[in-house]
C-alpha positions, -999 to 999 in steps of 0.1 A, spaced: -590 -348 343 -561 -332 325 -555 -345 290 -521 -348 273 -516 -335 238 -505 -365 216 -504 -342 185 -522 -312 172 -552 -333 162 -554 -357 192 -555 -356 229 -556 -383 255 -554 -388 293 -528 -405 313 -537 -440 325 -520 -463 349 -514 -500 351 -511 -520 384 -473 -518 380 -475 -480 381 -491 -478 415 -483 -490 451 -502 -493 484 -492 -467 510 -490 -479 546 -513 -462 572 -510 -452 608 -528 -484 619 -521 -521 616 -540 -552 628 -536 -589 632 -542 -608 599 -566 -631 617 -589 -601 624 -592 -594 587 -621 -607 565 -617 -613 528 -653 -624 523 -677 -609 498 -712 -616 486 -726 -616 451 -764 -615 452 -774 -644 476 -740 -662 473 -713 -656 499 -676 -665 493 -647 -664 517 -624 -651 490 -628 -625 463 -609 -646 438 -628 -659 408 -614 -685 385 -618 -672 349 -638 -693 324 -608 -706 306 -603 -742 296 -567 -743 309 -581 -734 344 -616 -746 350 -630 -780 346 -660 -794 365 -636 -810 389 -615 -779 395 -646 -758 398 -657 -780 427 -622 -778 444 -620 -740 440 -655 -737 455 -645 -759 485 -616 -736 490 -639 -706 494 -637 -691 460 -658 -692 428 -650 -709 395 -667 -701 362 -670 -728 336 -665 -719 300 -696 -733 281 -680 -728 247 -648 -747 255 -636 -783 251 -659 -795 279 -690 -788 258 -675 -798 225 -661 -833 235 -677 -859 257 -643 -868 269 -619 -839 264 -590 -853 284 -572 -868 253 -574 -834 236 -558 -817 267 -531 -844 268 -523 -839 231 -522 -801 233 -497 -804 262 -472 -821 239 -474 -794 212 -455 -761 209 -452 -731 186 -472 -727 154 -482 -764 155 -500 -759 188 -517 -727 177 -531 -744 146 -542 -775 165 -560 -752 190 -581 -738 162 -588 -772 148 -600 -788 181 -622 -758 189 -638 -761 154 -659 -790 167 -695 -778 174 -708 -772 209 -731 -800 220 -761 -785 238 -767 -816 259 -732 -814 272 -739 -779 286 -765 -793 309 -743 -823 318 -712 -802 327 -733 -778 349 -748 -808 366 -713 -821 373 -703 -789 390 -736 -787 409 -730 -823 422 -698 -811 440 -720 -790 463 -705 -756 454 -720 -724 438 -724 -732 401 -713 -704 376 -709 -706 339 -701 -683 310 -710 -677 274 -699 -650 250 -725 -624 238 -729 -639 204 -737 -674 218 -758 -664 248 -792 -662 230 -785 -696 213 -777 -715 245 -792 -697 274 -822 -721 277 -798 -750 281 -780 -730 308 -811 -721 328 -827 -755 325 -795 -770 340 -800 -748 371 -769 -725 371 -766 -702 401 -747 -674 384 -744 -666 347 -715 -646 332 -716 -629 298 -680 -624 290 -662 -611 260 -633 -589 251 -657 -559 250 -694 -562 259 -719 -535 251 -755 -530 264 -768 -542 231 -750 -567 209 -760 -572 173 -749 -605 156 -741 -611 120 -776 -625 113 -792 -594 128 -803 -610 160 -799 -586 189 -790 -593 226 -806 -566 245 -790 -570 279 -816 -550 298 -845 -570 286 -825 -603 287 -815 -597 324 -849 -586 334 -865 -618 320 -838 -641 334 -843 -654 370 -805 -658 375 -780 -631 386 -760 -620 356 -724 -606 355 -714 -589 322 -681 -576 307 -656 -566 298 -656 -529 299 -629 -504 307 -644 -469 308 -667 -450 331 -694 -445 304 -694 -481 292 -696 -494 327 -725 -471 335 -745 -484 305 -739 -520 316 -750 -513 352 -782 -498 339 -791 -531 323 -797 -547 357 -765 -567 359 -754 -579 393 -718 -573 385 -695 -558 358 -662 -572 346 -635 -547 341 -608 -553 316 -605 -574 285 -598 -608 302 -570 -631 292 -542 -612 308 -511 -632 303 -526 -650 273 -541 -619 257 -527 -601 226 -556 -578 219 -533 -548 223 -510 -560 196 -537 -573 172 -564 -546 176 -546 -518 194 -572 -519 221 -562 -516 258 -568 -495 289 -543 -499 318 -561 -518 346 -555 -495 376 -572 -466 358 -599 -489 343 -609 -503 377 -609 -468 393 -631 -454 365 -656 -483 368 -657 -480 406 -666 -443 401 -694 -454 378 -706 -478 405 -707 -449 430 -727 -427 407 -751 -454 397 -757 -462 433 -770 -426 437 -788 -427 403 -806 -459 411 -815 -451 447 -792 -476 463 -787 -505 439 -751 -517 443 -734 -533 413 -702 -553 420 -670 -544 402 -649 -574 392 -614 -568 378 -607 -593 350 -572 -600 338 -537 -585 341 -533 -599 376 -505 -625 376 -494 -621 412 -509 -615 446 -497 -578 446 -518 -571 415 -549 -586 432 -543 -563 462 -540 -533 440 -572 -542 421 -591 -541 454 -574 -509 464 -586 -493 432 -622 -503 439 -627 -539 428 -651 -560 449 -635 -592 435 -610 -603 409 -611 -628 380 -578 -645 373 -565 -672 350 -528 -676 349 -522 -679 386 -546 -709 388 -534 -724 355 -502 -732 374 -520 -756 397 -512 -793 395 -549 -800 390 -554 -775 362 -566 -790 329 -540 -771 309 -511 -792 323 -489 -762 327 -502 -744 296 -526 -714 296 -549 -700 269 -582 -683 265 -610 -683 238 -593 -654 220 -565 -677 210 -588 -701 191 -606 -676 168 -607 -692 134 -597 -661 114 -581 -635 138 -567 -650 170 -562 -623 197 -545 -645 223 -518 -671 225 -511 -703 244 -484 -696 271 -464 -719 292 -469 -711 329 -456 -743 344 -468 -759 377 -461 -743 410 -484 -762 435 -519 -774 442 -550 -752 440 -550 -751 478 -514 -739 480 -520 -713 453 -552 -699 468 -547 -703 506 -511 -715 511 -488 -723 525 -465 -708 499 -429 -720 492 -420 -691 468 -416 -654 474 -428 -642 439 -464 -636 447 -478 -667 428 -489 -687 458 -512 -681 489 -531 -653 470 -557 -650 497 -531 -649 525 -512 -621 507 -544 -601 504 -552 -606 540 -516 -596 550 -518 -564 529 -551 -555 545 -537 -561 580 -506 -541 572 -526 -511 563 -551 -515 591 -583 -525 572 -607 -552 584 -627 -560 553 -627 -555 515 -650 -525 514 -629 -506 539 -597 -516 520 -610 -499 488 -603 -466 507 -566 -473 512 -541 -447 500 -523 -455 468 -493 -437 453 -482 -434 417 -448 -449 412 -443 -456 374 -412 -476 363 -404 -486 399 
């Protein structure tokens, strides 16, 4: 790929965000009712490729059950308020009344409470009791500490999610999370990320992960670009990781690793473009944080916002636009792409003549920056 000279001592390549590309129509169309948005991760099938991100403003045990009943998957954050407080509802209610610096400082304070290992099992059991696929997440530096509680609780899918995840994470005390050995010994499908480059994704795929998260998560609530200077535009990142998936499929003799775009998808059009770039599924936060049932009560934040010394996220007001059902499957009463996310994906696939998600990954895209 052609590189651009930034200066005499540095070169870089052009990368594109979802705003920089568009889907091109094809010669064929089909009825939306003849389109399938279903996908399967390991033994678990879902009618929608939309995954609710493990963010306290989005996923509670109750919303995880409702999202599952609607055909999608929700991932519970096991380092959030639900595992730090036996009854976190008063904390959510208080946070909803705060704004500005006061809210940011209070966020850091409430997340300073220690994680209660017994609550990990209780919250997973609450999700399981709803009858849906149970998924939960930890960051790399807490995975070794709490994985026994997770496995003992009977989780179906386990996510290791951080801003950037490597194949081997070394903590401050010298303990090492060797992903390849960890995944081999764990009798639960594991999804890991984020990553944003071909090489990093290939290394994660070689660990035996069932899926790889692409991006840095957080999306609307993320300030990593401003704080750390780290960012890769998502259209290019997803396409690069999809290429790694293809090459790993050949290298491994047929082992398919799912690519899940994570973050920077606030509207249905972004979700469509993520699949077009090669994603098997998408992980979103802010669109679902707008639901009337969302724990954040119209506010949205991720774990990056609560870091005690260097926050890399912020709490943002997203408001309330409708129920979880309306946001995921409609009907929509707005024309801004924030509702009926599955319906919009289905319509885009029908408009371009594709019948399932794997086929739609071959759709033609055009580069249209600043349009």
